[in-house]
MDTraj code that builds the backbone (N, CA, C; nanometers):
import mdtraj as md
import numpy as np

residues = "MET THR VAL TYR LEU HIS LEU GLY GLY GLY LYS MET VAL ARG SER SER GLU ILE VAL ALA ILE LEU ASP LEU GLU THR THR SER VAL SER LYS LYS THR ARG GLU PHE LEU LYS ILE SER GLU LYS ASN GLY LEU MET GLU ASN ILE CYS GLU ASP VAL PRO LYS SER TYR ILE ILE CYS GLY GLU LYS ASP GLU THR LYS ILE TYR ILE SER GLN LEU SER SER ALA THR LEU LEU LYS ARG THR GLU".split()
xyz = np.array([
    [0.0773, -0.1044, -0.0382],
    [0.0215, 0.0126, 0.0069],
    [0.0445, 0.1318, -0.0310],
    [0.0020, 0.2434, -0.0801],
    [0.1126, 0.3222, -0.0868],
    [0.1062, 0.4729, 0.0154],
    [0.1787, 0.5222, 0.0338],
    [0.1017, 0.6184, 0.1240],
    [0.1304, 0.7429, 0.0960],
    [0.1111, 0.8385, 0.0937],
    [0.1107, 0.9950, 0.0334],
    [0.1617, 1.1031, 0.1830],
    [0.2208, 1.2140, 0.2216],
    [0.1924, 1.3376, 0.2666],
    [0.1472, 1.4597, 0.1167],
    [0.0449, 1.5263, 0.2019],
    [0.0498, 1.6236, 0.1355],
    [0.1009, 1.7840, 0.2454],
    [0.2413, 1.8079, 0.1467],
    [0.2839, 1.8772, 0.1723],
    [0.2504, 2.0410, 0.2004],
    [0.0911, 2.1000, 0.1316],
    [0.0319, 2.1524, 0.1615],
    [0.0685, 2.2485, -0.0423],
    [-0.0236, 2.3392, -0.0521],
    [0.0166, 2.4045, -0.2030],
    [-0.0462, 2.3323, -0.2980],
    [-0.0976, 2.1875, -0.2721],
    [-0.1743, 2.0834, -0.3667],
    [-0.0665, 1.9603, -0.3847],
    [0.0503, 2.0244, -0.3367],
    [0.1353, 1.9060, -0.3963],
    [0.1706, 1.7911, -0.2829],
    [0.2162, 1.6518, -0.2806],
    [0.1364, 1.5165, -0.2451],
    [0.2829, 1.4359, -0.2956],
    [0.3818, 1.3822, -0.1905],
    [0.4348, 1.2864, -0.1744],
    [0.4279, 1.1887, -0.1585],
    [0.4932, 1.0430, -0.2335],
    [0.4613, 0.9307, -0.1626],
    [0.5808, 0.9195, -0.0069],
    [0.5338, 0.8779, 0.0683],
    [0.6209, 0.8930, 0.1980],
    [0.6860, 0.7711, 0.2196],
    [0.7138, 0.6722, 0.1357],
    [0.8621, 0.5925, 0.0714],
    [0.9626, 0.7094, 0.0681],
    [0.9266, 0.8310, -0.0457],
    [1.0436, 0.9142, -0.0701],
    [1.0791, 1.0463, -0.0618],
    [1.0819, 1.0332, 0.0899],
    [1.1037, 1.1655, 0.2689],
    [1.2047, 1.1399, 0.3076],
    [1.3835, 1.2095, 0.2763],
    [1.4241, 1.1911, 0.3292],
    [1.4231, 1.2549, 0.4583],
    [1.3811, 1.3698, 0.4930],
    [1.4288, 1.4626, 0.6005],
    [1.2953, 1.5606, 0.5536],
    [1.2396, 1.6192, 0.7033],
    [1.1974, 1.6823, 0.7197],
    [1.2444, 1.7724, 0.8061],
    [1.2778, 1.9360, 0.7122],
    [1.3354, 2.0221, 0.8842],
    [1.2574, 2.1640, 0.8376],
    [1.2998, 2.1685, 0.9722],
    [1.2482, 2.3591, 1.0116],
    [1.3175, 2.4400, 0.9358],
    [1.2746, 2.5375, 0.8236],
    [1.3634, 2.6320, 0.7827],
    [1.4273, 2.7409, 0.8442],
    [1.3072, 2.7726, 0.9952],
    [1.4033, 2.8813, 1.0151],
    [1.5832, 2.8558, 1.1396],
    [1.5538, 2.6993, 1.1432],
    [1.6069, 2.6671, 1.2749],
    [1.7763, 2.6228, 1.2032],
    [1.7117, 2.5874, 1.1059],
    [1.8305, 2.4437, 1.0067],
    [1.9094, 2.5809, 0.9260],
    [1.8150, 2.6593, 0.8781],
    [1.8800, 2.7464, 0.7779],
    [2.0321, 2.8570, 0.8329],
    [2.0183, 2.9137, 0.9321],
    [2.0835, 2.9195, 1.0352],
    [2.2369, 2.9189, 1.0110],
    [2.2678, 2.7122, 0.9832],
    [2.3731, 2.6636, 0.9376],
    [2.4283, 2.7613, 0.8083],
    [2.5116, 2.8270, 0.7686],
    [2.5759, 2.8277, 0.6873],
    [2.5740, 2.7090, 0.5536],
    [2.6380, 2.6179, 0.6026],
    [2.6587, 2.5387, 0.4899],
    [2.4923, 2.4594, 0.4139],
    [2.3932, 2.4839, 0.5337],
    [2.2240, 2.4500, 0.4964],
    [2.2748, 2.5907, 0.4150],
    [2.2718, 2.7081, 0.4323],
    [2.2059, 2.7694, 0.3514],
    [2.2778, 2.7860, 0.2024],
    [2.4389, 2.7450, 0.1837],
    [2.4324, 2.7107, 0.0524],
    [2.3870, 2.5706, 0.0114],
    [2.4176, 2.4510, 0.0928],
    [2.3008, 2.2807, 0.0472],
    [2.1468, 2.4085, -0.0602],
    [2.1051, 2.4471, 0.0453],
    [1.9426, 2.4723, -0.0253],
    [1.9739, 2.6154, -0.1764],
    [2.1172, 2.6935, -0.1634],
    [2.1324, 2.7544, -0.2719],
    [2.1905, 2.6892, -0.4225],
    [2.2368, 2.6211, -0.3749],
    [2.3101, 2.5343, -0.4635],
    [2.1908, 2.4369, -0.5670],
    [2.1499, 2.3712, -0.4733],
    [1.9772, 2.2826, -0.5589],
    [1.8964, 2.3746, -0.5540],
    [1.8411, 2.5649, -0.5557],
    [1.8073, 2.6291, -0.6733],
    [1.8303, 2.6030, -0.7458],
    [1.9388, 2.7054, -0.7532],
    [2.0403, 2.6581, -0.8602],
    [2.0368, 2.5352, -1.0047],
    [2.0425, 2.4657, -0.9604],
    [2.0777, 2.3244, -0.9954],
    [1.8650, 2.2977, -1.0541],
    [1.7838, 2.3742, -0.9951],
    [1.6434, 2.3300, -1.0390],
    [1.6805, 2.2207, -0.9690],
    [1.6586, 2.2159, -0.8518],
    [1.6054, 2.0599, -0.7269],
    [1.5187, 2.0410, -0.6457],
    [1.4674, 2.2711, -0.6774],
    [1.3818, 2.3138, -0.5086],
    [1.2935, 2.3728, -0.5620],
    [1.1520, 2.2995, -0.5182],
    [0.9804, 2.3340, -0.5884],
    [0.9680, 2.3990, -0.4447],
    [0.9244, 2.5811, -0.5151],
    [0.8974, 2.6272, -0.4053],
    [0.6752, 2.6048, -0.3740],
    [0.6210, 2.5574, -0.3060],
    [0.4603, 2.4965, -0.2712],
    [0.4471, 2.5818, -0.2060],
    [0.5070, 2.6659, -0.1250],
    [0.4413, 2.8418, -0.0991],
    [0.3593, 2.8918, -0.1184],
    [0.2042, 2.9000, -0.0699],
    [0.1211, 3.0367, -0.0880],
    [0.1546, 3.0788, 0.0297],
    [0.2230, 3.0841, 0.1330],
    [0.2267, 3.2223, 0.2144],
    [0.4223, 3.2249, 0.3090],
    [0.4656, 3.2967, 0.3479],
    [0.5843, 3.3146, 0.4545],
    [0.6464, 3.0403, 0.4589],
    [0.7340, 3.0345, 0.3883],
    [0.7801, 2.9182, 0.4230],
    [0.8169, 2.9715, 0.5675],
    [0.7513, 2.7952, 0.6135],
    [0.8286, 2.7319, 0.7333],
    [0.9269, 2.6181, 0.7319],
    [0.9330, 2.5648, 0.6414],
    [0.9544, 2.4218, 0.6493],
    [0.9908, 2.3680, 0.4737],
    [1.1260, 2.2735, 0.5062],
    [1.1470, 2.1758, 0.3580],
    [1.1600, 2.0597, 0.3442],
    [1.1439, 2.0023, 0.2608],
    [1.1418, 1.8614, 0.2572],
    [1.1879, 1.7953, 0.1477],
    [1.3426, 1.7319, 0.2239],
    [1.4040, 1.6467, 0.0988],
    [1.3239, 1.4814, 0.0976],
    [1.2998, 1.4969, -0.0785],
    [1.2462, 1.3927, -0.1531],
    [1.3642, 1.2954, -0.2122],
    [1.3536, 1.1758, -0.1816],
    [1.4991, 1.1424, -0.2746],
    [1.4466, 0.9861, -0.3302],
    [1.4218, 0.9967, -0.4823],
    [1.4445, 0.8471, -0.5462],
    [1.5313, 0.8236, -0.6586],
    [1.6006, 0.7330, -0.6409],
    [1.7092, 0.5747, -0.6293],
    [1.7918, 0.7684, -0.6515],
    [1.8995, 0.7778, -0.8219],
    [1.8569, 0.9200, -0.7708],
    [1.8489, 1.0917, -0.7939],
    [1.7375, 1.0818, -0.7585],
    [1.6969, 1.1860, -0.8324],
    [1.6303, 1.2356, -0.7329],
    [1.6589, 1.3901, -0.6754],
    [1.6421, 1.4475, -0.5457],
    [1.5722, 1.5708, -0.5828],
    [1.4673, 1.5992, -0.4923],
    [1.3318, 1.6730, -0.5155],
    [1.3819, 1.7290, -0.3243],
    [1.3533, 1.9141, -0.4008],
    [1.3785, 1.9633, -0.2539],
    [1.2395, 2.0320, -0.2178],
    [1.1699, 2.0723, -0.1434],
    [1.0029, 2.1091, -0.1658],
    [1.0313, 2.2464, 0.0019],
    [0.9520, 2.3625, -0.0449],
    [1.0075, 2.4420, 0.0530],
    [0.8094, 2.4657, 0.0994],
    [0.7915, 2.4203, 0.1875],
    [0.6363, 2.4067, 0.1825],
    [0.5935, 2.5799, 0.2883],
    [0.4788, 2.6237, 0.3116],
    [0.4278, 2.7082, 0.4269],
    [0.3915, 2.6739, 0.5667],
    [0.3817, 2.5028, 0.5055],
    [0.3576, 2.3993, 0.7005],
    [0.4745, 2.4546, 0.7426],
    [0.4499, 2.3429, 0.9070],
    [0.5846, 2.3681, 0.9386],
    [0.5961, 2.2588, 0.9625],
    [0.7824, 2.1924, 1.0092],
    [0.8150, 2.0258, 1.0254],
    [0.7272, 2.0137, 1.1097],
    [0.7129, 2.0522, 1.2327],
    [0.5847, 1.9704, 1.3261],
    [0.4497, 1.8718, 1.2977],
    [0.3938, 2.0233, 1.2122],
    [0.2980, 1.9447, 1.1649],
    [0.2468, 1.8699, 0.9974],
    [0.3753, 1.8709, 0.9868],
    [0.4174, 1.7920, 0.8757],
    [0.4858, 1.6153, 0.9136],
    [0.4863, 1.5923, 1.0056],
    [0.5479, 1.5181, 1.1355],
    [0.4375, 1.4544, 1.1163],
    [0.3609, 1.5074, 1.2304],
    [0.2450, 1.5048, 1.2490],
    [0.1062, 1.4192, 1.1400],
    [0.1302, 1.3992, 1.0137],
    [0.0443, 1.4061, 0.9095],
    [0.0914, 1.2333, 0.9211],
    [0.2417, 1.2192, 0.9523],
    [0.2869, 1.0571, 0.8756],
    [0.2747, 0.9770, 0.9976],
    [0.2163, 1.0193, 1.1177],
    [0.1781, 0.9719, 1.1658],
    [0.0758, 0.8297, 1.1447],
])
top = md.Topology()
chain = top.add_chain()
for i, resn in enumerate(residues, 1):
    res = top.add_residue(resn, chain, resSeq=i)
    for name in ("N", "CA", "C"):
        top.add_atom(name, md.element.get_by_symbol(name[0]), res)
traj = md.Trajectory(xyz[None], top)
C-alpha cells in the first residue's frame, strides 16, 4: 500500500520518498545549509509550493533523483501527518 503525505500547496509525495522534513528557520542558521539550499535551487532541484511564509523544507529522493520542496506548513505539522 502506497502512503502519501500532503506537503501543502496541492503537492503530495509518497512517504517512502521522504528523506528529511526540516524546519527552515532553525536549520538555515548554518552556513552549510544555506549553501546547500542555494546550490539546490540553482540546479533546479527545488520547488517552492508556498502560498505564504515558508516554514519548512522537505528533501525527497528516489534512486538518483533528489527534489526539495519549500512548504508553508511547519515541520511539526508535517511530522504529525506522517503518523
